[in-house]
Backbone bond lengths (Angstrom), bond angles and torsions (degrees), N, CA, C in turn:
res aa  C-N    CA-C-N  psi(-1)  N-CA   C-N-CA  omega(-1)  CA-C   N-CA-C  phi
1 X - - - 1.535 - - 1.522 104.91 -
2 X 1.330 119.54 140.09 1.348 129.41 173.01 1.485 111.70 -132.17
3 X 1.335 114.44 160.23 1.519 117.86 175.56 1.514 110.36 -156.61
4 X 1.301 114.12 155.34 1.445 123.36 178.86 1.519 107.98 -126.97
5 X 1.376 113.88 146.79 1.442 116.03 175.59 1.546 101.84 -138.14
6 X 1.339 110.85 120.31 1.469 119.09 -177.86 1.527 110.85 -144.20
7 X 1.434 116.35 145.61 1.439 117.36 172.26 1.582 111.90 -65.09
8 X 1.288 117.48 146.02 1.430 117.17 174.31 1.527 111.75 -67.12
9 X 1.336 117.61 160.05 1.337 124.41 -178.59 1.634 114.24 -53.14
10 X 1.354 113.64 -37.11 1.364 116.57 177.17 1.568 118.33 -81.93
11 X 1.368 114.29 -5.85 1.422 119.52 -178.02 1.546 117.42 75.03
12 X 1.378 118.66 10.82 1.375 119.34 -178.95 1.447 118.99 -95.27
13 X 1.374 117.02 -11.61 1.496 123.22 176.76 1.561 109.72 -154.35
14 X 1.273 111.43 160.89 1.450 121.21 172.04 1.534 110.61 -100.18
15 X 1.325 111.29 133.36 1.514 118.40 178.70 1.471 110.92 -106.65
16 X 1.427 115.18 119.55 1.496 122.56 177.81 1.520 102.28 -109.99
17 X 1.357 114.26 120.32 1.429 123.73 173.62 1.466 110.62 -113.09
18 X 1.406 115.81 133.61 1.511 124.05 -175.35 1.510 105.48 -124.35
19 X 1.415 114.97 127.81 1.448 122.61 174.97 1.523 109.35 -122.64
20 X 1.381 118.81 129.38 1.404 122.65 177.34 1.467 114.76 101.65
21 X 1.267 121.10 -161.63 1.539 125.72 -172.73 1.497 105.64 -74.37
22 X 1.451 111.10 136.31 1.399 121.66 177.25 1.580 113.78 -117.09
23 X 1.290 114.65 124.73 1.483 114.58 -175.64 1.558 101.61 -105.61
24 X 1.392 111.21 165.76 1.450 117.23 170.06 1.481 118.50 -50.60
25 X 1.363 111.05 -51.02 1.445 115.46 -179.84 1.480 119.88 -59.25
26 X 1.415 111.62 -32.25 1.472 119.35 178.55 1.558 105.62 -73.18
27 X 1.211 117.87 -40.80 1.550 123.94 175.35 1.338 111.90 -50.57
28 X 1.325 119.97 -44.90 1.416 127.21 -178.42 1.551 114.68 -71.78
29 X 1.347 117.16 -32.42 1.468 122.72 169.83 1.537 118.52 -69.56
30 X 1.335 115.58 -31.81 1.494 117.17 -174.19 1.555 109.14 -55.11
31 X 1.293 121.67 -52.11 1.447 118.76 -173.68 1.524 112.63 -62.55
32 X 1.263 116.95 -29.83 1.532 121.27 174.96 1.464 104.87 -64.82
33 X 1.231 123.20 -52.27 1.481 122.99 -173.64 1.542 108.25 -69.10
34 X 1.312 117.54 -36.99 1.516 117.54 -179.40 1.489 110.72 -65.96
35 X 1.329 115.84 -42.61 1.480 120.62 -177.47 1.557 108.69 -66.77
36 X 1.285 115.14 -32.16 1.564 114.64 177.51 1.483 112.54 -67.25
37 X 1.354 117.24 -30.47 1.421 119.54 171.63 1.513 112.90 -74.52
38 X 1.325 117.24 -42.84 1.470 119.31 -171.32 1.525 111.47 -75.20
39 X 1.268 116.33 -39.49 1.535 119.66 -172.78 1.541 117.14 -54.26
40 X 1.415 119.66 -39.87 1.402 121.34 -179.48 1.518 110.38 -72.30
41 X 1.398 119.54 -21.52 1.312 120.59 -177.70 1.593 112.89 -101.41
42 X 1.334 115.67 7.94 1.464 123.01 172.34 1.592 106.90 73.87
43 X 1.303 121.26 19.99 1.420 124.07 180.00 1.511 112.02 -91.70
44 X 1.412 116.00 127.36 1.556 120.21 -177.91 1.575 107.46 -116.87
45 X 1.416 119.99 11.55 1.315 115.21 -179.61 1.537 112.62 -122.49
46 X 1.377 120.06 144.56 1.411 124.21 -173.87 1.459 113.88 -131.97
47 X 1.395 114.27 146.13 1.404 122.77 173.08 1.530 106.93 -117.25
48 X 1.364 120.46 125.53 1.410 122.73 179.84 1.524 106.08 -110.19
49 X 1.237 113.91 113.77 1.503 120.07 179.11 1.486 107.78 -104.76
50 X 1.307 119.58 98.48 1.476 126.57 175.19 1.544 112.51 -112.53
51 X 1.241 112.70 24.09 1.446 116.90 -178.71 1.559 113.30 -62.97
52 X 1.329 114.59 -27.07 1.491 120.75 -177.71 1.540 109.95 -104.47
53 X 1.354 116.96 15.54 1.428 122.18 -175.72 1.579 109.15 -101.76
54 X 1.285 116.11 154.06 1.489 117.78 179.08 1.538 104.45 -125.62
55 X 1.395 114.18 126.93 1.479 121.28 177.43 1.573 107.73 -74.64
56 X 1.283 119.25 121.31 1.397 117.50 -177.45 1.593 110.88 -118.49
57 X 1.361 113.82 13.01 1.463 119.17 175.88 1.579 112.38 -71.20
58 X 1.357 111.97 158.66 1.376 115.03 175.11 1.589 112.56 -79.01
59 X 1.238 119.76 178.19 1.466 121.38 175.75 1.451 113.50 -57.54
60 X 1.310 113.77 -47.87 1.499 122.47 174.96 1.479 114.52 -60.43
61 X 1.317 115.27 -46.34 1.424 120.02 174.29 1.533 114.68 -53.40
62 X 1.394 113.82 -47.23 1.473 121.91 176.50 1.493 108.80 -60.58
63 X 1.289 119.88 -44.94 1.497 123.79 179.76 1.485 109.43 -57.05
64 X 1.388 120.08 -46.38 1.469 121.01 -173.57 1.501 104.19 -72.51
65 X 1.280 118.63 -38.46 1.556 117.55 -177.03 1.572 107.40 -58.13
66 X 1.340 115.94 -51.58 1.453 121.62 -175.30 1.427 111.14 -67.30
67 X 1.293 124.88 -35.01 1.486 126.26 -174.15 1.446 117.68 -106.46
68 X 1.337 125.33 -7.44 1.342 126.15 174.75 1.547 116.12 -132.83
69 X 1.352 113.05 -43.57 1.444 115.43 177.67 1.532 115.95 -65.62
70 X 1.241 116.56 -32.80 1.554 121.72 178.75 1.457 114.17 -73.72
71 X 1.348 121.70 -11.92 1.492 124.32 -170.91 1.544 107.81 -57.73
72 X 1.344 123.45 -40.85 1.506 118.77 -174.99 1.472 111.28 -67.37
73 X 1.250 117.22 -24.46 1.590 115.30 -176.67 1.484 111.95 -86.29
74 X 1.313 119.59 -4.49 1.420 126.84 178.64 1.592 104.92 -61.27
75 X 1.202 122.47 -22.04 1.527 122.25 -174.86 1.609 107.87 -91.69
76 X 1.299 118.00 -6.58 1.411 122.33 -176.84 1.597 105.25 -67.10
77 X 1.408 112.41 139.74 1.441 119.81 170.33 1.553 111.98 -93.61
78 X 1.260 123.25 130.09 1.392 124.42 -174.81 1.533 107.32 -68.62
79 X 1.248 117.65 160.38 1.531 124.04 175.20 1.523 105.35 -61.76
80 X 1.394 113.85 135.13 1.408 118.84 176.89 1.616 113.16 -63.31
81 X 1.189 116.25 -28.34 1.415 121.26 179.45 1.500 119.17 -81.41
82 X 1.353 114.87 -0.24 1.410 123.03 173.18 1.476 117.38 -75.91
83 X 1.326 120.86 95.74 1.452 121.29 -172.66 1.502 113.40 -66.03
84 X 1.398 120.93 -17.54 1.476 124.54 -179.33 1.494 115.48 -82.64
85 X 1.417 115.89 -5.70 1.419 117.72 -173.58 1.519 107.44 -96.03
86 X 1.371 111.88 124.74 1.545 111.73 179.36 1.560 105.90 -96.53
87 X 1.377 110.51 174.76 1.445 116.37 -175.06 1.465 112.10 -74.86
88 X 1.367 116.34 -13.43 1.454 121.13 176.30 1.465 111.18 -92.51
89 X 1.316 123.11 12.86 1.446 126.07 175.37 1.490 114.88 -56.87
90 X 1.357 118.35 133.32 1.367 118.25 177.76 1.496 113.67 -64.19
91 X 1.330 119.56 -14.46 1.481 130.75 179.33 1.533 111.70 -73.36
92 X 1.364 116.38 -22.65 1.368 119.35 -170.54 1.463 113.33 -87.58
93 X 1.308 119.75 125.27 1.457 125.09 -173.76 1.522 107.12 -66.49
94 X 1.361 115.50 135.35 1.493 117.37 177.93 1.467 110.50 -77.95
């Protein structure tokens, strides 16, 4: 598995690209690394390209990932420039 984390050419968002097998632990590490790149640049928007990644977790691992691991990001506010995000998004902080 390999990955890259780079700011977009326009500086509006950070692109994280993953190639190869992706584990639950690795998926938890990616936002930490991407935020470390984005924060010094004042970037708060992210693009996650996992089109070349393969999920190798068990059914139980996927359940835990979706139902417990993702809880901390429920407080993230989506990018204001994202036209597909509704005001009812679970990512929008109440």
